[in-house]
LUMVEXGU-434800 format. One record per residue (C-alpha): residue in one letter; residue number from 1; x, y, z. Coordinates in steps of 0.02 Angstrom, whole numbers, always signed. Each point is the difference from the previous one (the first is absolute). Example, Ala and Ser with C-alpha at 12.3 -4.5 7.8 and 13.67 -1.06 7.14 Angstrom:
{marfi->A zagu->1 xx->+615 yy->-225 zz->+390}
{marfi->S zagu->2 xx->+69 yy->+172 zz->-33}
% end
This chain:
{marfi->M zagu->1 xx->-2461 yy->-857 zz->-1706}
{marfi->G zagu->2 xx->-67 yy->+58 zz->-171}
{marfi->A zagu->3 xx->+174 yy->+30 zz->-65}
{marfi->A zagu->4 xx->+58 yy->-170 zz->+58}
{marfi->S zagu->5 xx->-149 yy->-87 zz->-83}
{marfi->R zagu->6 xx->+29 yy->+93 zz->-162}
{marfi->V zagu->7 xx->+182 yy->-53 zz->-8}
{marfi->A zagu->8 xx->-47 yy->-179 zz->+41}
{marfi->S zagu->9 xx->-130 yy->-9 zz->-140}
{marfi->E zagu->10 xx->+122 yy->+78 zz->-122}
{marfi->S zagu->11 xx->+126 yy->-133 zz->+44}
{marfi->V zagu->12 xx->-121 yy->-136 zz->-62}
{marfi->A zagu->13 xx->-37 yy->+87 zz->-167}
{marfi->P zagu->14 xx->+144 yy->-72 zz->-102}
{marfi->S zagu->15 xx->-74 yy->-176 zz->+10}
{marfi->S zagu->16 xx->-168 yy->+53 zz->-77}
{marfi->I zagu->17 xx->+83 yy->+104 zz->-136}
{marfi->E zagu->18 xx->+122 yy->-135 zz->-44}
{marfi->R zagu->19 xx->-129 yy->-122 zz->-74}
{marfi->P zagu->20 xx->-84 yy->+113 zz->-131}
{marfi->L zagu->21 xx->+169 yy->+72 zz->-44}
{marfi->K zagu->22 xx->+65 yy->-173 zz->-39}
{marfi->T zagu->23 xx->-159 yy->-48 zz->-98}
{marfi->T zagu->24 xx->-5 yy->+155 zz->-108}
{marfi->L zagu->25 xx->+184 yy->+9 zz->-39}
{marfi->E zagu->26 xx->+38 yy->-184 zz->+8}
{marfi->D zagu->27 xx->+44 yy->-14 zz->-184}
{marfi->A zagu->28 xx->+91 yy->+166 zz->-14}
{marfi->T zagu->29 xx->+103 yy->-4 zz->+162}
{marfi->S zagu->30 xx->+149 yy->-111 zz->+33}
{marfi->P zagu->31 xx->+16 yy->-98 zz->+165}
{marfi->E zagu->32 xx->+148 yy->+109 zz->+51}
{marfi->T zagu->33 xx->-103 yy->+161 zz->-17}
{marfi->T zagu->34 xx->-146 yy->-76 zz->+98}
{marfi->Y zagu->35 xx->+119 yy->-49 zz->+140}
{marfi->C zagu->36 xx->+73 yy->+176 zz->+9}
{marfi->I zagu->37 xx->-174 yy->+77 zz->+15}
{marfi->Y zagu->38 xx->-44 yy->-122 zz->+139}
{marfi->L zagu->39 xx->+164 yy->+34 zz->+92}
{marfi->G zagu->40 xx->-27 yy->+189 zz->-8}
{marfi->S zagu->41 xx->-175 yy->-19 zz->+68}
{marfi->L zagu->42 xx->+64 yy->-111 zz->+141}
{marfi->V zagu->43 xx->+132 yy->+128 zz->+51}
{marfi->T zagu->44 xx->-132 yy->+137 zz->+2}
{marfi->A zagu->45 xx->-113 yy->-108 zz->+109}
{marfi->I zagu->46 xx->+140 yy->-39 zz->+122}
{marfi->D zagu->47 xx->+42 yy->+185 zz->+16}
{marfi->R zagu->48 xx->-181 yy->+42 zz->+39}
{marfi->V zagu->49 xx->-13 yy->-137 zz->+130}
{marfi->A zagu->50 xx->+161 yy->+61 zz->+82}
{marfi->R zagu->51 xx->-76 yy->+174 zz->+17}
{marfi->I zagu->52 xx->-147 yy->-65 zz->+103}
{marfi->P zagu->53 xx->+88 yy->+8 zz->+173}
{marfi->K zagu->54 xx->+66 yy->+175 zz->-37}
{marfi->L zagu->55 xx->-175 yy->+61 zz->-48}
{marfi->I zagu->56 xx->-73 yy->-79 zz->+158}
{marfi->V zagu->57 xx->+129 yy->+90 zz->+108}
{marfi->E zagu->58 xx->-28 yy->+166 zz->-89}
{marfi->S zagu->59 xx->-189 yy->-18 zz->+16}
{marfi->A zagu->60 xx->+18 yy->-39 zz->+187}
{marfi->A zagu->61 xx->+116 yy->+149 zz->+24}
{marfi->N zagu->62 xx->-124 yy->+115 zz->-87}
{marfi->C zagu->63 xx->-137 yy->-64 zz->+115}
{marfi->V zagu->64 xx->+107 yy->+31 zz->+154}
{marfi->L zagu->65 xx->+52 yy->+174 zz->-56}
{marfi->S zagu->66 xx->-177 yy->+49 zz->-49}
{marfi->S zagu->67 xx->-96 yy->-73 zz->+144}
{marfi->S zagu->68 xx->+122 yy->-26 zz->+146}
{marfi->T zagu->69 xx->+105 yy->+158 zz->+11}
{marfi->S zagu->70 xx->-50 yy->+28 zz->+180}
{marfi->E zagu->71 xx->+44 yy->-180 zz->+44}
{marfi->L zagu->72 xx->+171 yy->+20 zz->-80}
{marfi->T zagu->73 xx->+29 yy->+162 zz->+97}
{marfi->T zagu->74 xx->-50 yy->-86 zz->+161}
{marfi->H zagu->75 xx->+118 yy->-144 zz->-38}
{marfi->L zagu->76 xx->+146 yy->+118 zz->-32}
{marfi->K zagu->77 xx->-35 yy->+95 zz->+161}
{marfi->S zagu->78 xx->-4 yy->-164 zz->+94}
{marfi->K zagu->79 xx->+169 yy->-50 zz->-73}
{marfi->S zagu->80 xx->+72 yy->+171 zz->+44}
{marfi->I zagu->81 xx->-59 yy->-15 zz->+179}
{marfi->R zagu->82 xx->+76 yy->-173 zz->+14}
{marfi->S zagu->83 xx->+165 yy->+64 zz->-72}
{marfi->I zagu->84 xx->+4 yy->+144 zz->+124}
{marfi->K zagu->85 xx->-34 yy->-120 zz->+142}
{marfi->A zagu->86 xx->+141 yy->-113 zz->-58}
{marfi->I zagu->87 xx->+120 yy->+148 zz->-7}
{marfi->L zagu->88 xx->-50 yy->+54 zz->+175}
{marfi->V zagu->89 xx->+27 yy->-177 zz->+64}
{marfi->L zagu->90 xx->+175 yy->-2 zz->-77}
{marfi->I zagu->91 xx->+39 yy->+168 zz->+78}
{marfi->G zagu->92 xx->-62 yy->-66 zz->+167}
{marfi->L zagu->93 xx->+108 yy->-155 zz->-13}
{marfi->L zagu->94 xx->+151 yy->+107 zz->-45}
{marfi->A zagu->95 xx->-33 yy->+115 zz->+148}
{marfi->F zagu->96 xx->-18 yy->-152 zz->+112}
{marfi->S zagu->97 xx->+166 yy->-70 zz->-61}
{marfi->V zagu->98 xx->+87 yy->+167 zz->+25}
{marfi->Y zagu->99 xx->-67 yy->+45 zz->+173}
{marfi->I zagu->100 xx->-29 yy->-172 zz->+77}
{marfi->L zagu->101 xx->+132 yy->-114 zz->-73}
{marfi->P zagu->102 xx->+185 yy->+35 zz->+35}
{marfi->P zagu->103 xx->+80 yy->+94 zz->-145}
{marfi->H zagu->104 xx->+104 yy->-149 zz->-58}
{marfi->R zagu->105 xx->-162 yy->-103 zz->-20}
{marfi->S zagu->106 xx->-108 yy->+134 zz->-80}
{marfi->A zagu->107 xx->-60 yy->+18 zz->-179}
{marfi->L zagu->108 xx->+121 yy->+145 zz->-22}
{marfi->A zagu->109 xx->+146 yy->-115 zz->+38}
{marfi->L zagu->110 xx->-57 yy->-113 zz->-142}
{marfi->L zagu->111 xx->-16 yy->+153 zz->-112}
{marfi->Y zagu->112 xx->+177 yy->+53 zz->+42}
{marfi->S zagu->113 xx->+66 yy->-175 zz->-38}
{marfi->F zagu->114 xx->-90 yy->-36 zz->-164}
{marfi->F zagu->115 xx->-4 yy->+173 zz->-78}
{marfi->P zagu->116 xx->+175 yy->+74 zz->+26}
{marfi->G zagu->117 xx->-22 yy->+133 zz->-135}
{marfi->M zagu->118 xx->-159 yy->+66 zz->+81}
{marfi->T zagu->119 xx->+83 yy->-9 zz->+170}
{marfi->S zagu->120 xx->+147 yy->+105 zz->-61}
{marfi->Q zagu->121 xx->-119 yy->+132 zz->-68}
{marfi->L zagu->122 xx->-97 yy->+0 zz->+164}
{marfi->R zagu->123 xx->+159 yy->+24 zz->+100}
{marfi->Q zagu->124 xx->+49 yy->+147 zz->-110}
{marfi->L zagu->125 xx->-171 yy->+80 zz->+24}
{marfi->I zagu->126 xx->+13 yy->-17 zz->+189}
{marfi->S zagu->127 xx->+178 yy->+66 zz->-2}
{marfi->S zagu->128 xx->-56 yy->+152 zz->-101}
{marfi->A zagu->129 xx->-149 yy->+37 zz->+113}
{marfi->T zagu->130 xx->+91 yy->-20 zz->+167}
{marfi->P zagu->131 xx->+106 yy->+160 zz->-7}
{marfi->R zagu->132 xx->-152 yy->+109 zz->-36}
{marfi->Y zagu->133 xx->-88 yy->-72 zz->+152}
{marfi->I zagu->134 xx->+154 yy->+21 zz->+111}
{marfi->L zagu->135 xx->+30 yy->+180 zz->-52}
{marfi->A zagu->136 xx->-184 yy->+41 zz->+26}
{marfi->Q zagu->137 xx->+11 yy->-66 zz->+178}
{marfi->A zagu->138 xx->+171 yy->+73 zz->+43}
{marfi->P zagu->139 xx->+45 yy->+145 zz->-116}
{marfi->A zagu->140 xx->+186 yy->+13 zz->-31}
{marfi->D zagu->141 xx->-2 yy->+185 zz->-44}
{marfi->I zagu->142 xx->+90 yy->+50 zz->+159}
{marfi->L zagu->143 xx->+143 yy->-115 zz->-50}
{marfi->L zagu->144 xx->+26 yy->+79 zz->-171}
{marfi->P zagu->145 xx->+125 yy->+137 zz->+52}
{marfi->H zagu->146 xx->+106 yy->-130 zz->+89}
{marfi->L zagu->147 xx->-11 yy->-126 zz->-143}
{marfi->N zagu->148 xx->+46 yy->+130 zz->-130}
{marfi->A zagu->149 xx->+150 yy->+54 zz->+103}
{marfi->A zagu->150 xx->+58 yy->-178 zz->+38}
{marfi->P zagu->151 xx->+172 yy->-52 zz->-61}
{marfi->S zagu->152 xx->+13 yy->-141 zz->-126}
{marfi->I zagu->153 xx->+101 yy->-159 zz->+24}
{marfi->S zagu->154 xx->+61 yy->-123 zz->-132}
{marfi->T zagu->155 xx->+123 yy->-144 zz->-21}
{marfi->K zagu->156 xx->+142 yy->+126 zz->+5}
{marfi->D zagu->157 xx->-36 yy->+41 zz->+183}
{marfi->F zagu->158 xx->+36 yy->-174 zz->+70}
{marfi->D zagu->159 xx->+155 yy->-101 zz->+36}
{marfi->M zagu->160 xx->-29 yy->-165 zz->-91}
{marfi->S zagu->161 xx->+110 yy->-90 zz->+126}
{marfi->E zagu->162 xx->-105 yy->+55 zz->+149}
{marfi->P zagu->163 xx->-140 yy->-127 zz->+35}
{marfi->V zagu->164 xx->-176 yy->+42 zz->+59}
{marfi->D zagu->165 xx->-48 yy->-61 zz->+174}
{marfi->V zagu->166 xx->-163 yy->-98 zz->-19}
{marfi->S zagu->167 xx->-19 yy->-60 zz->+178}
{marfi->S zagu->168 xx->-175 yy->+11 zz->+73}
{marfi->D zagu->169 xx->+41 yy->+154 zz->+104}
{marfi->A zagu->170 xx->+100 yy->+94 zz->-134}
{marfi->V zagu->171 xx->-74 yy->+173 zz->-33}
{marfi->A zagu->172 xx->+21 yy->+101 zz->-162}
{marfi->Q zagu->173 xx->+132 yy->-109 zz->-81}
{marfi->Y zagu->174 xx->+5 yy->+10 zz->-190}
{marfi->K zagu->175 xx->+102 yy->+18 zz->-159}
{marfi->I zagu->176 xx->-27 yy->+7 zz->-189}
{marfi->I zagu->177 xx->+100 yy->-117 zz->-111}
{marfi->P zagu->178 xx->+13 yy->-11 zz->-191}
{marfi->T zagu->179 xx->-73 yy->-165 zz->-65}
{marfi->T zagu->180 xx->-34 yy->+41 zz->-182}
{marfi->S zagu->181 xx->+54 yy->-175 zz->-54}
{marfi->H zagu->182 xx->-165 yy->-68 zz->+69}
{marfi->L zagu->183 xx->-113 yy->+127 zz->-86}
{marfi->H zagu->184 xx->-41 yy->-101 zz->-156}
{marfi->S zagu->185 xx->-33 yy->-164 zz->+91}
{marfi->L zagu->186 xx->-112 yy->+83 zz->+129}
{marfi->R zagu->187 xx->-102 yy->+89 zz->-133}
{marfi->A zagu->188 xx->-26 yy->-163 zz->-95}
{marfi->A zagu->189 xx->-40 yy->-91 zz->+162}
{marfi->L zagu->190 xx->-132 yy->+129 zz->+45}
{marfi->D zagu->191 xx->-95 yy->-32 zz->-161}
{marfi->S zagu->192 xx->+2 yy->-187 zz->+36}
{marfi->Y zagu->193 xx->-50 yy->+29 zz->+182}
{marfi->N zagu->194 xx->-149 yy->+107 zz->-51}
{marfi->A zagu->195 xx->-55 yy->-144 zz->-113}
{marfi->G zagu->196 xx->-6 yy->-117 zz->+149}
{marfi->K zagu->197 xx->+170 yy->-84 zz->-26}
{marfi->P zagu->198 xx->+110 yy->+38 zz->+152}
{marfi->G zagu->199 xx->+149 yy->-112 zz->-41}
{marfi->Q zagu->200 xx->+97 yy->+128 zz->-102}
{marfi->M zagu->201 xx->-27 yy->+134 zz->+134}
{marfi->Q zagu->202 xx->+63 yy->-116 zz->+135}
{marfi->E zagu->203 xx->+159 yy->-33 zz->-97}
{marfi->A zagu->204 xx->+25 yy->+185 zz->-38}
{marfi->L zagu->205 xx->-24 yy->+49 zz->+183}
{marfi->D zagu->206 xx->+122 yy->-133 zz->+59}
{marfi->S zagu->207 xx->+127 yy->+64 zz->-126}
{marfi->L zagu->208 xx->-25 yy->+179 zz->+62}
{marfi->L zagu->209 xx->+11 yy->-53 zz->+182}
{marfi->S zagu->210 xx->+165 yy->-87 zz->-34}
{marfi->D zagu->211 xx->+72 yy->+173 zz->-39}
{marfi->V zagu->212 xx->-95 yy->+87 zz->+141}
{marfi->I zagu->213 xx->+46 yy->-118 zz->+143}
{marfi->P zagu->214 xx->+185 yy->+52 zz->+7}
{marfi->H zagu->215 xx->-62 yy->+175 zz->+42}
{marfi->V zagu->216 xx->-97 yy->-51 zz->+157}
{marfi->H zagu->217 xx->+43 yy->-78 zz->+167}
{marfi->R zagu->218 xx->-77 yy->-35 zz->+169}
{marfi->D zagu->219 xx->+98 yy->-7 zz->+162}
{marfi->H zagu->220 xx->+154 yy->+37 zz->-106}
{marfi->S zagu->221 xx->-17 yy->-165 zz->-94}
{marfi->L zagu->222 xx->-51 yy->-31 zz->-180}
{marfi->I zagu->223 xx->-153 yy->-100 zz->-50}
{marfi->S zagu->224 xx->-34 yy->-126 zz->-138}
{marfi->L zagu->225 xx->-138 yy->-15 zz->-129}
{marfi->D zagu->226 xx->-65 yy->-158 zz->+85}
{marfi->Q zagu->227 xx->-47 yy->+104 zz->+152}
{marfi->I zagu->228 xx->-110 yy->+119 zz->-101}
{marfi->V zagu->229 xx->-191 yy->-7 zz->-6}
{marfi->Y zagu->230 xx->-84 yy->+118 zz->-125}
{marfi->Y zagu->231 xx->-156 yy->+91 zz->+60}
{marfi->A zagu->232 xx->-131 yy->+96 zz->-102}
{marfi->L zagu->233 xx->+72 yy->+57 zz->-166}
{marfi->I zagu->234 xx->-75 yy->+167 zz->-52}
{marfi->K zagu->235 xx->+21 yy->+35 zz->-185}
{marfi->E zagu->236 xx->-133 yy->+127 zz->-49}
{marfi->R zagu->237 xx->+35 yy->+159 zz->-96}
{marfi->G zagu->238 xx->-6 yy->+166 zz->+93}
{marfi->G zagu->239 xx->+30 yy->+47 zz->+182}
{marfi->F zagu->240 xx->-135 yy->-78 zz->+108}
{marfi->A zagu->241 xx->+59 yy->+51 zz->+176}
{marfi->P zagu->242 xx->+21 yy->+190 zz->+12}
{marfi->F zagu->243 xx->+12 yy->+4 zz->+190}
{marfi->I zagu->244 xx->+145 yy->-15 zz->+124}
{marfi->H zagu->245 xx->+11 yy->-176 zz->+72}
{marfi->W zagu->246 xx->+94 yy->-161 zz->+23}
{marfi->D zagu->247 xx->-96 yy->-152 zz->-57}
{marfi->T zagu->248 xx->-131 yy->-74 zz->+115}
{marfi->D zagu->249 xx->+25 yy->-172 zz->-79}
{marfi->W zagu->250 xx->+151 yy->-26 zz->+112}
{marfi->L zagu->251 xx->-114 yy->-6 zz->+152}
{marfi->Q zagu->252 xx->-49 yy->-177 zz->-51}
{marfi->F zagu->253 xx->+180 yy->-60 zz->+25}
{marfi->P zagu->254 xx->+52 yy->+58 zz->+174}
{marfi->G zagu->255 xx->+186 yy->+13 zz->+27}
{marfi->A zagu->256 xx->+40 yy->-49 zz->-179}
{marfi->D zagu->257 xx->+155 yy->+69 zz->-81}
{marfi->G zagu->258 xx->-33 yy->+62 zz->-175}
{marfi->F zagu->259 xx->+7 yy->+137 zz->-130}
{marfi->Q zagu->260 xx->-84 yy->+64 zz->-157}
{marfi->I zagu->261 xx->+56 yy->+37 zz->-177}
{marfi->W zagu->262 xx->-74 yy->+127 zz->-118}
{marfi->Y zagu->263 xx->+57 yy->-28 zz->-179}
{marfi->L zagu->264 xx->-38 yy->+132 zz->-132}
{marfi->L zagu->265 xx->-51 yy->-78 zz->-167}
{marfi->E zagu->266 xx->-62 yy->+154 zz->-92}
{marfi->E zagu->267 xx->+25 yy->+183 zz->+45}
{marfi->N zagu->268 xx->-141 yy->+126 zz->+15}
{marfi->D zagu->269 xx->-49 yy->+98 zz->-155}
{marfi->E zagu->270 xx->+32 yy->+164 zz->+89}
{marfi->E zagu->271 xx->+119 yy->+58 zz->+135}
{marfi->G zagu->272 xx->-32 yy->-78 zz->+170}
{marfi->G zagu->273 xx->-115 yy->-145 zz->+36}
{marfi->N zagu->274 xx->+119 yy->-118 zz->+90}
{marfi->M zagu->275 xx->+7 yy->-13 zz->+190}
{marfi->F zagu->276 xx->+53 yy->+101 zz->+151}
{marfi->L zagu->277 xx->+89 yy->-70 zz->+152}
{marfi->A zagu->278 xx->-32 yy->+85 zz->+168}
{marfi->N zagu->279 xx->+105 yy->+6 zz->+156}
{marfi->T zagu->280 xx->-41 yy->+53 zz->+178}
{marfi->D zagu->281 xx->+77 yy->-33 zz->+171}
{marfi->D zagu->282 xx->-177 yy->-32 zz->+61}
{marfi->L zagu->283 xx->-4 yy->-171 zz->-85}
{marfi->R zagu->284 xx->+64 yy->-130 zz->+122}
{marfi->E zagu->285 xx->+67 yy->-175 zz->-23}
{marfi->D zagu->286 xx->-143 yy->-75 zz->+100}
{marfi->D zagu->287 xx->-141 yy->+96 zz->-88}
{marfi->L zagu->288 xx->-139 yy->-99 zz->-82}
{marfi->P zagu->289 xx->-29 yy->+41 zz->-185}
{marfi->V zagu->290 xx->-48 yy->+183 zz->+2}
{marfi->G zagu->291 xx->-46 yy->+143 zz->-113}
{marfi->Y zagu->292 xx->+14 yy->+189 zz->+17}
{marfi->V zagu->293 xx->-162 yy->+74 zz->-64}
{marfi->P zagu->294 xx->-37 yy->+185 zz->-35}
{marfi->F zagu->295 xx->-167 yy->+62 zz->+64}
{marfi->E zagu->296 xx->-87 yy->+163 zz->+45}
{marfi->S zagu->297 xx->+95 yy->+155 zz->+56}
{marfi->D zagu->298 xx->+161 yy->-65 zz->-79}
{marfi->R zagu->299 xx->+21 yy->-127 zz->+139}
{marfi->I zagu->300 xx->+80 yy->-172 zz->-20}
{marfi->L zagu->301 xx->-74 yy->-157 zz->+76}
{marfi->K zagu->302 xx->+113 yy->-147 zz->+39}
{marfi->A zagu->303 xx->-107 yy->-156 zz->-6}
{marfi->T zagu->304 xx->+18 yy->-186 zz->-16}
{marfi->S zagu->305 xx->-65 yy->-81 zz->-156}
{marfi->P zagu->306 xx->-146 yy->-34 zz->+13}
{marfi->D zagu->307 xx->-41 yy->+165 zz->+81}
{marfi->I zagu->308 xx->+38 yy->+4 zz->+186}
{marfi->P zagu->309 xx->+58 yy->+176 zz->+47}
{marfi->L zagu->310 xx->+164 yy->+9 zz->+95}
{marfi->K zagu->311 xx->+55 yy->+180 zz->-4}
{marfi->I zagu->312 xx->-50 yy->+169 zz->-73}
{marfi->F zagu->313 xx->+128 yy->+130 zz->-59}
{marfi->S zagu->314 xx->-52 yy->+181 zz->-16}
{marfi->N zagu->315 xx->+89 yy->+13 zz->-168}
{marfi->L zagu->316 xx->+119 yy->-91 zz->-116}
{marfi->T zagu->317 xx->+154 yy->+81 zz->+77}
{marfi->E zagu->318 xx->-44 yy->-68 zz->+172}
{marfi->S zagu->319 xx->-14 yy->-176 zz->-72}
{marfi->G zagu->320 xx->+181 yy->+12 zz->-58}
{marfi->L zagu->321 xx->-43 yy->-72 zz->-171}
{marfi->E zagu->322 xx->+127 yy->+30 zz->-138}
{marfi->F zagu->323 xx->-18 yy->-62 zz->-178}
{marfi->Q zagu->324 xx->+112 yy->-65 zz->-140}
{marfi->Y zagu->325 xx->-59 yy->-25 zz->-178}
{marfi->L zagu->326 xx->+56 yy->-158 zz->-92}
{marfi->D zagu->327 xx->+85 yy->+59 zz->-160}
{marfi->M zagu->328 xx->-6 yy->-174 zz->-73}
{marfi->H zagu->329 xx->+2 yy->-59 zz->-180}
{marfi->A zagu->330 xx->-60 yy->-159 zz->-84}
{marfi->G zagu->331 xx->+108 yy->-143 zz->+61}
{marfi->D zagu->332 xx->+39 yy->+78 zz->+171}
{marfi->C zagu->333 xx->-49 yy->-97 zz->+157}
{marfi->L zagu->334 xx->-37 yy->+73 zz->+172}
{marfi->I zagu->335 xx->+38 yy->-113 zz->+148}
{marfi->F zagu->336 xx->-73 yy->+53 zz->+168}
{marfi->S zagu->337 xx->-28 yy->-72 zz->+173}
{marfi->K zagu->338 xx->-180 yy->-32 zz->+51}
{marfi->R zagu->339 xx->-1 yy->+147 zz->+125}
{marfi->T zagu->340 xx->+35 yy->+129 zz->-136}
{marfi->L zagu->341 xx->-131 yy->+134 zz->-26}
{marfi->H zagu->342 xx->-46 yy->+26 zz->-182}
{marfi->M zagu->343 xx->-140 yy->+66 zz->-111}
{marfi->S zagu->344 xx->-48 yy->+10 zz->-183}
{marfi->D zagu->345 xx->+27 yy->+172 zz->-74}
{marfi->P zagu->346 xx->-171 yy->+86 zz->+21}
{marfi->R zagu->347 xx->+41 yy->+149 zz->-109}
{marfi->P zagu->348 xx->-58 yy->-74 zz->-167}
{marfi->W zagu->349 xx->-166 yy->-48 zz->+79}
{marfi->L zagu->350 xx->-23 yy->+172 zz->+76}
{marfi->A zagu->351 xx->+38 yy->+78 zz->-170}
{marfi->G zagu->352 xx->-131 yy->-109 zz->-84}
{marfi->K zagu->353 xx->+131 yy->-101 zz->-95}
{marfi->P zagu->354 xx->+6 yy->-178 zz->+71}
{marfi->P zagu->355 xx->+177 yy->-73 zz->-9}
{marfi->T zagu->356 xx->+35 yy->-126 zz->-137}
{marfi->R zagu->357 xx->+159 yy->-77 zz->+70}
{marfi->L zagu->358 xx->+8 yy->-189 zz->+22}
{marfi->A zagu->359 xx->+91 yy->-82 zz->+145}
{marfi->L zagu->360 xx->+9 yy->-167 zz->+89}
{marfi->N zagu->361 xx->-15 yy->+2 zz->+189}
{marfi->V zagu->362 xx->+21 yy->-157 zz->+104}
{marfi->R zagu->363 xx->+33 yy->-38 zz->+183}
{marfi->L zagu->364 xx->+130 yy->-130 zz->+49}
{marfi->I zagu->365 xx->-12 yy->-95 zz->+163}
{marfi->I zagu->366 xx->+161 yy->-79 zz->+63}
{marfi->R zagu->367 xx->-12 yy->-170 zz->+84}
{marfi->D zagu->368 xx->+127 yy->-62 zz->+123}
{marfi->K zagu->369 xx->+134 yy->-107 zz->-78}
{marfi->D zagu->370 xx->-53 yy->-182 zz->-30}
{marfi->E zagu->371 xx->-179 yy->+44 zz->+52}
{marfi->D zagu->372 xx->-153 yy->-16 zz->-112}
{marfi->A zagu->373 xx->-123 yy->+88 zz->+117}
{marfi->I zagu->374 xx->-37 yy->+182 zz->+42}
{marfi->S zagu->375 xx->-94 yy->+76 zz->+147}
{marfi->F zagu->376 xx->-178 yy->+51 zz->-47}
{marfi->W zagu->377 xx->-138 yy->+98 zz->+88}
{marfi->P zagu->378 xx->-173 yy->-55 zz->-62}
{marfi->G zagu->379 xx->-92 yy->+159 zz->+48}
{marfi->H zagu->380 xx->+36 yy->+129 zz->-135}
{marfi->A zagu->381 xx->-142 yy->+85 zz->-95}
{marfi->Y zagu->382 xx->+77 yy->-52 zz->-167}
{marfi->Q zagu->383 xx->-43 yy->-180 zz->+42}
{marfi->K zagu->384 xx->-184 yy->+46 zz->-23}
{marfi->R zagu->385 xx->+31 yy->+88 zz->-166}
{marfi->F zagu->386 xx->+125 yy->-92 zz->-108}
{marfi->P zagu->387 xx->+3 yy->-183 zz->-53}
{marfi->M zagu->388 xx->+185 yy->-30 zz->+34}
{marfi->N zagu->389 xx->-7 yy->+74 zz->+176}
{marfi->S zagu->390 xx->-160 yy->-95 zz->+37}
{marfi->G zagu->391 xx->+74 yy->-162 zz->-63}
{marfi->L zagu->392 xx->+158 yy->+30 zz->+102}
{marfi->K zagu->393 xx->-104 yy->+21 zz->+158}
{marfi->S zagu->394 xx->-96 yy->-160 zz->-35}
{marfi->W zagu->395 xx->+161 yy->-94 zz->-34}
{marfi->A zagu->396 xx->+81 yy->+67 zz->+160}
{marfi->L zagu->397 xx->-148 yy->-46 zz->+110}
{marfi->K zagu->398 xx->-2 yy->-175 zz->-76}
{marfi->Q zagu->399 xx->+185 yy->-22 zz->+40}
{marfi->A zagu->400 xx->-28 yy->+65 zz->+177}
{marfi->K zagu->401 xx->-141 yy->-125 zz->+25}
{marfi->Q zagu->402 xx->+107 yy->-144 zz->-63}
{marfi->A zagu->403 xx->+139 yy->+53 zz->+119}
{marfi->N zagu->404 xx->-123 yy->+14 zz->+146}
{marfi->Q zagu->405 xx->+50 yy->+182 zz->+23}
{marfi->A zagu->406 xx->-117 yy->+74 zz->+130}
{marfi->M zagu->407 xx->+54 yy->+183 zz->-10}
{marfi->R zagu->408 xx->-25 yy->+55 zz->-181}
{marfi->I zagu->409 xx->+46 yy->+184 zz->+7}
{marfi->V zagu->410 xx->+163 yy->-33 zz->-91}
{marfi->I zagu->411 xx->+14 yy->-158 zz->-104}
{marfi->P zagu->412 xx->+155 yy->-70 zz->-85}
{marfi->V zagu->413 xx->-60 yy->-35 zz->-177}
{marfi->Q zagu->414 xx->+92 yy->-94 zz->-136}
{marfi->V zagu->415 xx->+5 yy->+90 zz->-167}
{marfi->S zagu->416 xx->+103 yy->-16 zz->-158}
{marfi->R zagu->417 xx->+86 yy->+144 zz->-89}
{marfi->F zagu->418 xx->-142 yy->+44 zz->-120}
{marfi->D zagu->419 xx->-156 yy->-50 zz->+100}
{marfi->M zagu->420 xx->-41 yy->+181 zz->+43}
{marfi->L zagu->421 xx->+55 yy->+87 zz->-160}
{marfi->D zagu->422 xx->-177 yy->+42 zz->-61}
{marfi->F zagu->423 xx->-120 yy->+70 zz->+130}
{marfi->L zagu->424 xx->-150 yy->-45 zz->-110}
{marfi->K zagu->425 xx->+43 yy->-186 zz->-11}
{marfi->S zagu->426 xx->+15 yy->-127 zz->+138}
{marfi->P zagu->427 xx->+97 yy->-163 zz->-20}
{marfi->W zagu->428 xx->-85 yy->-71 zz->+154}
% end
């Protein structure tokens, strides 16, 4: 307050000085000089008055710092506690949305939709962590001698005129074809897809499928692109499934004809790292999706996916499993029926050198000609985990209700070609 009063009194001084100054120097000083002196004094006074609020604030701050340090500390602690509480509430709401709401209505679904770059990074992290978990649960060491001795297959080993049977009950039907002409467009489309723009990828996949379709048939008849429905494009780097299986996703579409493609975009930095195909007479045309899992005492467990044990073999030889390594190069495309056993090459993981290869993997459901619906079972575990599967279930049940369908074990559901392309996004 003293500083403010002093500045205020100083700001009045020019008026009292001005009069004697004018009287004493009246004869010797010109009017212009007198005006300049007055103007300078006025500017100084205005500057001092303008400093008053700043001095008041500084004086108040000094008082607070000198006399209220404990109060300030208490205030900061209070704000910290409120911030922590707010964070805990947000975490609680997120947990509620994840575990209570269906996946396609949860906060994570919004995250996937509005932050595609973050979603792509998250998918890569999950893809990189999954093999370590799988190999920790079911060590593949007992497979190594058989994998290392497995013959390799490439485009040279297949008759390009011989189509792959992709009927629902077809077992171990596959071939590798050269499709290098699509390599550039698919690489460019992947960058766009990771940025949340799927249009270019859809066009690139349709172009690829136009060259793939002549190599497949069902019931000895060809299919058309209009009959195809894409399901769950996997496009992460590295081999995320180092265990023997055929994909459990097909369980959602009972009786559906279909196949998969595995397109190599970039080769591994070192030898190996692609995939193995496995064959055994034990796999039947009416088996549910199954895996062959190594466990203690070198035994092999045949189990459905998820894990329902079906049979135990005393060793790998008894299971009848034989392996072939895919000697594929960038631009090669593997076509295989849904009941084809396959696995990512586990050897790089076991050697502590995760594979760096990049491939596209997508499943292709074949609708009946002139039909826009597919058969769907709304009871798979994936429908509680992934937004697309959850949304598909909700959409199917809604259609069943509208059609007054009482038995809802299998529901005919209408889908378009790209509705199910991304398992983290639901169009419903």
